[in-house]
ZARO-150289 format. One record per residue (C-alpha): residue number from 1; residue in three letters; chain; x, y, z. Coordinates in steps of 0.25 Angstrom, whole numbers. Each point is the difference from the previous one (the first is absolute). Layout:
BEGIN
<pt><k>NUM</k><r>ALA</r><c>A</c><px>X</px><py>Y</py><pz>Z</pz></pt>
...
% end
This chain:
BEGIN
<pt><k>1</k><r>UNK</r><c>A</c><px>68</px><py>3</py><pz>37</pz></pt>
<pt><k>2</k><r>UNK</r><c>A</c><px>-9</px><py>-6</py><pz>-12</pz></pt>
<pt><k>3</k><r>UNK</r><c>A</c><px>-11</px><py>11</py><pz>2</pz></pt>
<pt><k>4</k><r>UNK</r><c>A</c><px>15</px><py>11</py><pz>-5</pz></pt>
<pt><k>5</k><r>UNK</r><c>A</c><px>0</px><py>-10</py><pz>-12</pz></pt>
<pt><k>6</k><r>UNK</r><c>A</c><px>-14</px><py>2</py><pz>-6</pz></pt>
<pt><k>7</k><r>UNK</r><c>A</c><px>-2</px><py>12</py><pz>1</pz></pt>
<pt><k>8</k><r>UNK</r><c>A</c><px>16</px><py>3</py><pz>-9</pz></pt>
<pt><k>9</k><r>UNK</r><c>A</c><px>-7</px><py>-11</py><pz>-9</pz></pt>
<pt><k>10</k><r>UNK</r><c>A</c><px>-14</px><py>8</py><pz>1</pz></pt>
<pt><k>11</k><r>UNK</r><c>A</c><px>7</px><py>14</py><pz>-4</pz></pt>
<pt><k>12</k><r>UNK</r><c>A</c><px>11</px><py>-10</py><pz>-11</pz></pt>
<pt><k>13</k><r>UNK</r><c>A</c><px>-3</px><py>5</py><pz>-12</pz></pt>
<pt><k>14</k><r>UNK</r><c>A</c><px>3</px><py>-13</py><pz>-8</pz></pt>
<pt><k>15</k><r>UNK</r><c>A</c><px>-10</px><py>-8</py><pz>9</pz></pt>
<pt><k>16</k><r>UNK</r><c>A</c><px>-11</px><py>13</py><pz>-2</pz></pt>
<pt><k>17</k><r>UNK</r><c>A</c><px>1</px><py>-4</py><pz>-14</pz></pt>
<pt><k>18</k><r>UNK</r><c>A</c><px>-2</px><py>-14</py><pz>1</pz></pt>
<pt><k>19</k><r>UNK</r><c>A</c><px>-11</px><py>1</py><pz>8</pz></pt>
<pt><k>20</k><r>UNK</r><c>A</c><px>-7</px><py>7</py><pz>-8</pz></pt>
<pt><k>21</k><r>UNK</r><c>A</c><px>2</px><py>-10</py><pz>-14</pz></pt>
<pt><k>22</k><r>UNK</r><c>A</c><px>-5</px><py>-10</py><pz>10</pz></pt>
<pt><k>23</k><r>UNK</r><c>A</c><px>-14</px><py>11</py><pz>4</pz></pt>
<pt><k>24</k><r>UNK</r><c>A</c><px>5</px><py>3</py><pz>12</pz></pt>
<pt><k>25</k><r>UNK</r><c>A</c><px>-1</px><py>10</py><pz>9</pz></pt>
<pt><k>26</k><r>UNK</r><c>A</c><px>11</px><py>4</py><pz>13</pz></pt>
<pt><k>27</k><r>UNK</r><c>A</c><px>-5</px><py>6</py><pz>12</pz></pt>
<pt><k>28</k><r>UNK</r><c>A</c><px>11</px><py>-2</py><pz>10</pz></pt>
<pt><k>29</k><r>UNK</r><c>A</c><px>-8</px><py>-2</py><pz>16</pz></pt>
<pt><k>30</k><r>UNK</r><c>A</c><px>7</px><py>-3</py><pz>15</pz></pt>
<pt><k>31</k><r>UNK</r><c>A</c><px>-3</px><py>-4</py><pz>12</pz></pt>
<pt><k>32</k><r>UNK</r><c>A</c><px>-13</px><py>4</py><pz>2</pz></pt>
<pt><k>33</k><r>UNK</r><c>A</c><px>-4</px><py>6</py><pz>-14</pz></pt>
<pt><k>34</k><r>UNK</r><c>A</c><px>2</px><py>-12</py><pz>-5</pz></pt>
<pt><k>35</k><r>UNK</r><c>A</c><px>-7</px><py>-8</py><pz>10</pz></pt>
<pt><k>36</k><r>UNK</r><c>A</c><px>-13</px><py>10</py><pz>1</pz></pt>
<pt><k>37</k><r>UNK</r><c>A</c><px>1</px><py>-4</py><pz>-15</pz></pt>
<pt><k>38</k><r>UNK</r><c>A</c><px>0</px><py>-15</py><pz>-1</pz></pt>
<pt><k>39</k><r>UNK</r><c>A</c><px>-11</px><py>1</py><pz>12</pz></pt>
<pt><k>40</k><r>UNK</r><c>A</c><px>-8</px><py>9</py><pz>-11</pz></pt>
<pt><k>41</k><r>UNK</r><c>A</c><px>1</px><py>-9</py><pz>-11</pz></pt>
<pt><k>42</k><r>UNK</r><c>A</c><px>-1</px><py>-14</py><pz>8</pz></pt>
<pt><k>43</k><r>UNK</r><c>A</c><px>-14</px><py>5</py><pz>7</pz></pt>
<pt><k>44</k><r>UNK</r><c>A</c><px>-3</px><py>4</py><pz>-18</pz></pt>
<pt><k>45</k><r>UNK</r><c>A</c><px>4</px><py>-15</py><pz>-6</pz></pt>
<pt><k>46</k><r>UNK</r><c>A</c><px>-6</px><py>-6</py><pz>11</pz></pt>
<pt><k>47</k><r>UNK</r><c>A</c><px>-12</px><py>7</py><pz>-4</pz></pt>
<pt><k>48</k><r>UNK</r><c>A</c><px>2</px><py>-4</py><pz>-14</pz></pt>
<pt><k>49</k><r>UNK</r><c>A</c><px>3</px><py>-14</py><pz>1</pz></pt>
<pt><k>50</k><r>UNK</r><c>A</c><px>-12</px><py>-2</py><pz>8</pz></pt>
<pt><k>51</k><r>UNK</r><c>A</c><px>-8</px><py>7</py><pz>-9</pz></pt>
<pt><k>52</k><r>UNK</r><c>A</c><px>4</px><py>-11</py><pz>-12</pz></pt>
<pt><k>53</k><r>UNK</r><c>A</c><px>-2</px><py>-9</py><pz>8</pz></pt>
<pt><k>54</k><r>UNK</r><c>A</c><px>15</px><py>-3</py><pz>0</pz></pt>
<pt><k>55</k><r>UNK</r><c>A</c><px>0</px><py>-2</py><pz>14</pz></pt>
<pt><k>56</k><r>UNK</r><c>A</c><px>-12</px><py>-3</py><pz>9</pz></pt>
<pt><k>57</k><r>UNK</r><c>A</c><px>8</px><py>9</py><pz>11</pz></pt>
<pt><k>58</k><r>UNK</r><c>A</c><px>-3</px><py>4</py><pz>15</pz></pt>
% end
């Protein structure tokens, strides 16, 4: 249910206009595609946090 709601919202011109005004891009992803994105993004941001000393990491 929520996937359909977010998919619909991401295509709504009013939502797109509001997000654009805030400098935010809308890229709808669901399921495995979203999971891969989160895995890749988390790894990248964790490395950055360690590199700049925000996170000691393991």
